[in-house]
C-alpha positions as CSV (number, residue, x, y, z in Angstrom):
1,M,66.0,-37.2,-89.7
2,T,69.6,-36.2,-90.0
3,Q,72.9,-38.2,-89.5
4,D,73.5,-36.0,-86.4
5,Q,70.3,-37.1,-84.9
6,L,71.0,-40.8,-85.5
7,D,74.5,-40.3,-84.1
8,N,73.1,-38.7,-81.0
9,W,70.3,-41.3,-80.5
10,F,72.6,-44.3,-80.9
11,S,75.6,-43.2,-78.7
12,Y,76.3,-43.4,-75.0
13,H,75.4,-40.3,-73.0
14,A,77.1,-40.1,-69.6
15,P,74.8,-38.6,-66.9
16,E,75.4,-34.9,-66.2
17,G,74.2,-32.6,-63.5
18,D,70.9,-33.7,-62.0
19,D,70.3,-36.4,-64.6
20,L,70.4,-39.3,-62.1
21,E,67.9,-37.6,-59.9
22,R,65.5,-37.0,-62.8
23,Y,65.9,-40.6,-64.0
24,A,65.1,-41.8,-60.5
25,K,62.0,-39.5,-60.3
26,L,60.7,-40.8,-63.6
27,R,61.3,-44.5,-62.6
28,S,59.5,-43.9,-59.3
29,A,56.5,-42.3,-60.9
30,G,56.3,-45.0,-63.5
31,K,56.5,-47.7,-60.9
32,V,53.7,-46.2,-58.9
33,F,51.5,-46.1,-62.0
34,A,52.5,-49.7,-63.0
35,E,51.6,-50.9,-59.5
36,T,48.3,-49.1,-59.7
37,I,47.5,-50.8,-63.0
38,N,48.6,-54.1,-61.5
39,E,46.3,-53.6,-58.5
40,C,43.2,-52.4,-60.4
41,C,43.2,-54.4,-63.6
42,P,42.4,-58.0,-64.2
43,E,45.1,-60.3,-65.6
44,S,44.9,-59.9,-69.3
45,A,46.8,-59.0,-72.4
46,D,45.6,-55.4,-72.0
47,K,47.0,-55.2,-68.5
48,T,50.4,-56.5,-69.7
49,A,50.3,-54.0,-72.6
50,A,49.5,-51.2,-70.2
51,V,52.4,-51.9,-68.0
52,R,54.7,-52.4,-71.0
53,K,53.7,-48.9,-72.3
54,V,54.4,-47.3,-68.9
55,R,57.9,-48.9,-69.0
56,E,58.3,-47.6,-72.6
57,A,57.2,-44.1,-71.6
58,V,59.8,-44.1,-68.7
59,M,62.5,-45.3,-71.1
60,T,61.6,-42.7,-73.7
61,A,61.5,-39.9,-71.2
62,N,64.9,-41.0,-69.9
63,A,66.2,-40.9,-73.5
64,S,64.9,-37.3,-73.8
65,I,67.1,-36.4,-70.8
66,A,70.1,-38.3,-72.1
67,C,69.9,-36.9,-75.6
68,R,69.4,-33.4,-74.2
69,G,66.1,-33.0,-76.2
70,K,67.9,-33.4,-79.5
């Protein structure tokens, strides 16, 4: 990885264009999936991990938007 990549990943990126709409769409889809996991799965460490990974996926997808795919 390059210094430019690190600088990009660890700096603030103000929303541009339709970013806010795309963030909201990802959060909404992630929430529906997390709610489905919560409804279908028994209480367990695996259920907790599954929901955590959905949250991580949404956050990582949001980062891809903020960092402009760089």
